[in-house]
N, C-alpha and C positions, 0 to 999 in steps of 0.2 A: 504495499498501500503508498506509494510515494508519495512525499507529503508538495503539497499544491504552490505551501512559500513559493518557490521560484518563480512561479507565473502571478503570482502577488511581486516581486517585486521587479519583473520588467513592465507591469502595467506601471505601476508607482514612477518607476524610472521616465518613462515615456511619457505619462500626463505632466510632470512636473517641467515636458519641453513645450508644451499647447502654449503658439501666442495669445494672448487676450482676444484677442479681437476670432480666433479660430473659437475660442472657448465658448464666446457669448454666442457664435455663429450655432454652433455644434450640441448647446444644452439648451442654451436660452431660449431657442426653437420650439423645445417641447413645452414651454408653460405661454398658455395664450392667456389674453386678456380681453376675450369678448367672447359673446355667447348667439346662438343660431335658432333656428328653428331646422329641425332634422327629424324629420319621420310623422309631423306635425307637435312636436314636443320639445320643447327649450332644452339646447344641447352644448355639452362644451366643443363637439363636433361638429364641422363645418359636413355639408354632406354629400358626401364627392366619395371615390372609388377606396377610399383609403382604409375605412371603417366600415367592414363589412356585416356586422351583426350589432345591435342595440340593445339593452338591454335595464330597467329601472334599480336593479341592486343585484348585480351578479353574485355577489360573496353568498348571500342568502339563500337566493332561488336557482343558481344554473350547474346545472350537470357535472362532473366529473370530467371533463374535459382535458386529454392530454395526447400526446403523440411521443412515436418512437424514433430516439434520435439517428438520422439515416450518415453515416460516418462518409460516406461516396460522397458528399454536397457539401457542400462550404458550409459555416457556421451561420450567417447570415441569410443564406437559404432556407436551413432550417428553426430561424428567428419568424422568417415572413410568415413560411408554410404554418404555425400554431398562430401565431400574431390573424394573420387571416381566416381561423377559426373560432377564435374566441370570440364570446360577444363583450362590449364594454360599456357602461354606465352611462347615461345623459347624462347625471353631471354627479360629479366626483362627491358624496356627501359622507361623511363615516359616523357611525354612533348616533346620537341622537340630535336631532333640529328641531324648532319649531319653526312657522314664517321664514323659511326660507327656500320659497322656489324657485327665487331666479339669481342665485349665489354658486359660486363653483369650489371645490378643495375645503370643504367646512369639516369641525371638528367640536361637538358640545357647543350650541351656539342658538340665539335667539334672537328672530326679528332680524333677519338680515337681507338686504337688496342690493344687487348687482354690485357683488364683494366676492375678490378672487383673495384662497389661501388665506384662509381666520380660520385659529382654533383654540379651544382649550378654555371655557367661560368665557364667552364674547354675547354683547345684548347693545340691538340697537345700532345697527354698524350700517352705511351705505358709500356706495361708489370712492371704493377704498380697495388697497390690495397691501400684503402681509402684516397682519396684525392681527399679536395677542400676545400674551395671555393676559386673562382676566380683565379686561380692558370694555367700556359701558361708552355708549354716545359719540360716535368715531365719524367722518363724515368727508368727503370728498379726500382722503388724505396716504400716504405712504407708509408702510414702517413703524408701527406705534404698539408701542408693547409694558408689558410692565404693570398692570394697576393705573394705567391712565382713561383718564373718563373728560368726555368736552371738550375735542379736539377740532379742529376744522378747516381743510385745505392745511395741511402742512405735513412736514414726512418728518421723520429719525426721530419721536418722539418716544422716550421711555421716562415711567414712572413718574408722570406730570400730569396735572389737572387743567383746564380752562385755558387753551392753547389756543390761537386763532392765526391761521397765515402766516406760521414760523416754520422754521427748519430746525434739526439737530440739538432739541432743548430735552434737559435732564433734570428729573430731580424739581422740576419747578410748578409755577402759580399764576395764572394770570398773566400771559406773557401775548402781548399782540405783536406782528411785523417783526421778529426777532430771528436772530440766529445764533448758534452757537453759547448757549446761555446753560450752568451750572447751580446748583442750587439758589436759585433766585424769585423774586416777586414780584410783583405786579413794576414788569419795563413793558416799552414799545419804545420800535424802532431801534433797537439794541443790537448790539454783537460782539462776540467777544467778554462775556461777562459772567462772573462767578462771585458766588453768595450776595449779589446786591439788590436793592430796593427801593420803587418808586424813582426808575431811572427812566428818559426819554432821549434815545439820542445819543446814549452812554452818559446823557447827564445827569446829575445828584440831582433830585427835588425833595420839597418837606412833603410831609404826604397831604398837604391842603394845597400845593400848588401843583402837584403830579395828578391832583384829583380833578382840579380845572382844567389842567392842559388835557389829560384823558378823555374829559367830556367833550370838548371842543374835537379835537381828534377823530372821536370816536362818530362824530355828526358826517363826516366826511364818506359817505358811501360809495360813494363813485369812484374813490381813489384805491380802494382794499382792492380791488385784484390786481393792479399795477402794484402794489406797493410789495404782492405777494411773488410777483414775477421777475421782479427788482433780486429780490430775496433769495430765488430760486437759483441764482446764478455765481451763490458763493460757496466757497466751499467748506465743507466742514471739519473742526479738530481734531486731529486725532489724542487722545488723551491719557493716562494713564500709560503709555504702549511706549515698548521700544521696540528698534530696529525694524519700522514699518512704514509702507508706502500707500499709500492711498485713501484715502474718503473716510471719515469720521469712522476712527477706530480706535475702538477702549479695552481697559485690562487684557490685553494682548500682547504678542510679541510673536520677531521674525514670522512677518506677514508681507510678499510682493503682491501687489497687485490689488486694487481697489476696496472695499469696506463695506459702510453699516454693520458693522459685527463688532462683537464683545467677547470677550471671556474662550480670545480661542490663540493657537500657539504653533506655530513652523504648518505653514499653509503659501497657498501659491492662488493663485486665481479664486479669491471666494467674495462671493455677494450676499450681504444680509444672511444674518445671523444669529445666535448668542447663546454660548453654554452653559446658562444661568449662571449661579455659584459657582460652580464646577469649570475644569476647563475643557478646550475641546484639542485636540492635538493631530497632530498631521492629514492634513484636511486640503486635496489638490483639485481644482477645477469644481466645486461645487457652490450650488445655489440653494438658501433656504435651509440653513441646518439651527433647528431647535433642540435643546437638554443637549445632553454631555453624550458625545457624540465623537470617535476616535477612526484614524484608519480609513480617511474617506477617498476616493480616488474617482472621479467623473461621478459627479451625483445633480439629480435635479429633486431637490423636496425631501429632507432627511428629517424625522423626528419617536421621540421616546427612545434611546439610552441604543441606538446604532450604532454597529463598527466593524470596521471593515469589510466596505459598500466599496465595489468595484463595477463602473461603469453600469449605472441602474437608475433608475427616477421612483421616485412616490414609492418609499418603504418607510415603516412603522415596525417598532420593535424589534431589528434584527440585524442577525450577523453573517457572516460569510457567507455575499449575496452578492454574483455575477450577472452582469448580463440581465437582469427582471426588470419588471415594470407593476408597480401595486401589489406588493405584498404587505403580512402583516403577521408580525411575530415566530417568522421563519427563520431557519438555518439553511448553508450549502445546500443554495439552488444557485442551480443556472437557466440561463433564457427559462423562468417560469413568469406564468401572469394571474391576478388573481388568486393567488392562496392564501390561508390563514393555518397558522399552528402548523406547520409541514417541514419538514427537512429532509435532506438527499433525496431531493428532487431533480432534476433535467425535462424540459421543455412539459415542466408539470407532471409528469408521471415518477412515484416512488421506486425508489431502488434500496437497494442494502446499505452500507455505510461502505463495504468492500468496494460493491459494483459499482460506487457512485465514483467513488478514487479512481477506479480503473479507468472510467469512462470520463472522468473531469479530466485527466492527465492527455490524454490522447484529442479531448478537441481542444484542450488548450496549445499542446504542439501542432495542430493541425492549422489551430487562428495564428500560430508566430508564422507557420511554413508559407502561410498567405499573406502576414502582414497588417493582420488586421487586429492582434489582440487585446493592443489598448485603444482603438477606436471607439467611440459612440456609435448609438442605434446608428443606424446606416439613412439615410434620407428617402430613402422611398416607405418609410414605415413610418415615419415623422406625416402627422394627419392634421396639420393647420394649416393655416395659411400665414408664411413667414411675417411678412406685415401688421396680423395681427396677434404676435406674438410679440413678448418681452426682448426677444434680441431685436427687434427693430426699434422698440423703447428707446433702450440704451445708446444703440447706435444707428441711427437712421442713414448711414454712408452708404447702406445694404443696399444695393440696385435690382433690379427687379430681374433686369436681365443677367445678373452675377449668382444671384439665389437658384434662379430658376435652372442654370446650367449643368447645377449639382444635384439637382430634382426635389429642389426644396419647391413648396405651392406658393403660389404669390395671387393675392384678390385683387381684379381690378374692379369689380362695379362696387357700389354701395352697397351693403348691408340694408335689407329692405325692411324698416318700420311699419309696425302695424298703428294706422292712426285712427281712429274712431273716426266713421263716416260723420259730414255734420259739426266735428269740433270743430275748434275757432283756433287758429294757431297765432300767437304773442311773439314778437318780436324781442329780442336783447335790446336794442336801438331806438330813439325816436324815427317816426318815418319821417324819411326823407336823406337818411344813408343811403350809400352804394349799394351794401348788399339785397335794400328791399325800395330801392328809387321808383321800380317801374309804379310801385303803389302810391307812390308820391299822391297825393291829395282825395286820399281814397278816407273817408273820416269812420271809418268802422273799423282801422285799422290800428291796435294798439301795441304798446309795447311795455316791458317791464316798468316802463319810468307809472303807468298808469295803473300798476297795482302797488306799490307800495312806495310810503311817506312817511314824514312825521306828522304829525298832529300839533294843535296851538298850544299844547304843554309841551311839546318836543318827544314827547312820545313813540318811539318808531313800531310802525304797522305795514302789518302785510295782509291785503285783502286776500280774504282764503277763499276766493272763487277763482286762483289762480290758479287749485288743484284740479280745476274742471279742464285748463285749458293746455295747448300742446307749445315750446317754445321751440324756433328758430333760433340759431344763434349768424352771426356774420359767416360762419362757413356753411352753413346750410344743415346745419345736423342738426335734427327735435330731440328734445329729452321734454320731462314732467316732474312736476315736483309731488312727492310722494307724503302722505299725512307725518312720519313722523322726521320729517325733511323740514315741515313746515313749521309744526313746533319747536323741532330746535333750533332755526332762523330767528323766531318768535320771540322765544325763551334766551337768546343772546344779542337780541335786536343785531343780526346780521345779513346782510341782503340780499334779495334771490340770484345765485350763480347767474352769469353770462355766458357761459362754455360749457360745450358738450359735457356731460361728465367723465367720458374716457380724457379728455385734452385736462379738465380737471387731477386728473390722476399723472396724467404725462406729467404735469409740474415738478411733482415728487420725485420721478426718475432723473429731473438733470443734475447732473452734477458736475464742475467744474475742474 
């Protein structure tokens, strides 16, 4: 029974040499930030030939599907053979959920709408991505974590409350239009501060002066979005870290390339993750890592103490996993899909320990000879339109011609939006702007300004009728205001959003 560590070391060696742009293309293209209608249902997969079958809940309902490994064919041929026979879930929901029919990659959540990758006790979340655990009332935000609440149009927020239009905020509260704050409270338009209070533009004020200036600043609702767009270009500070290169790296060491991570050591090409109060070691080419994890090489979305994972995606609580997809609490698996509590499987077929090692070594030897041992999933398995994935959000220099040449899909047509018959269209800007100039003079055309205002006592008000309207922005994209969003905007005296929900999330992905 030959040890397979030799193959693990070869994968590790090659993954450490992958260039950052290749890492983004190869792995981030497996994380979609859109939803589609497929076979009449809301689905994470567009309707193409790459996903053959869809089920509501595969882990609970599907039969045991497996295949024999065909040693006369290469590994990727065997991968595709199983991939084409396995049903996939319309939406990837794990464990208990409530009122979350329009969100994807969910775990222990309640009242979630158009949210992507959220887990572990969250509630009242909309239009956001990568936010967990123990958070409530978060809207239009990216990467919000650890007991944060009341967060709006923000990114990189941890253990903070009442944060609006801000980036890279830790252990702080009542923050507006600011970036790189730690242990701060009541700050507006500040950057790179620690343990400060009652500051505007990094200038200290008395509580009374600050309160008056805050009131005046927050009356200028028309400037909120432009303030955040300016903040979105700022670079995050790396704190309590040694020998790191990247953006927003906290309590980490020996990290090369990128960031938005904490409590990680000895890594290369990592984006988004936190090893919690423990430490995570030896992570190469990895995305979205939470909880204690060690020895991860080419990985998309990991949670719940997984270790020794190689070229795999969406794995929880597992170890010794190779080239697999959607596994929970498994070990010693090679190209398995949708397994739970299984060990020593190849193409979903169960083997004895001895049989598994013998076949595993043959497979890895064959892969090395074919020069694919260290590659991630082949392009022909990727079921997503490249320009709908996070790869394109991070680096929009990828062209249609470039990615289609390599076999990725590209969406040319706009996603069709079902607008109720007879619904009134509201524009984000007043009539007469370029995007709706053709409607000028039509007295029945309204804009967002017609649905929000200060009353005579300077109380902010949003007309609840806006929830019955369809809003069109300057790029001709349409969206609506949902009830929990309306309540949040009213509670915190915030203006109606001026851009489509996906563009709001994109602002969180801007890194300098």
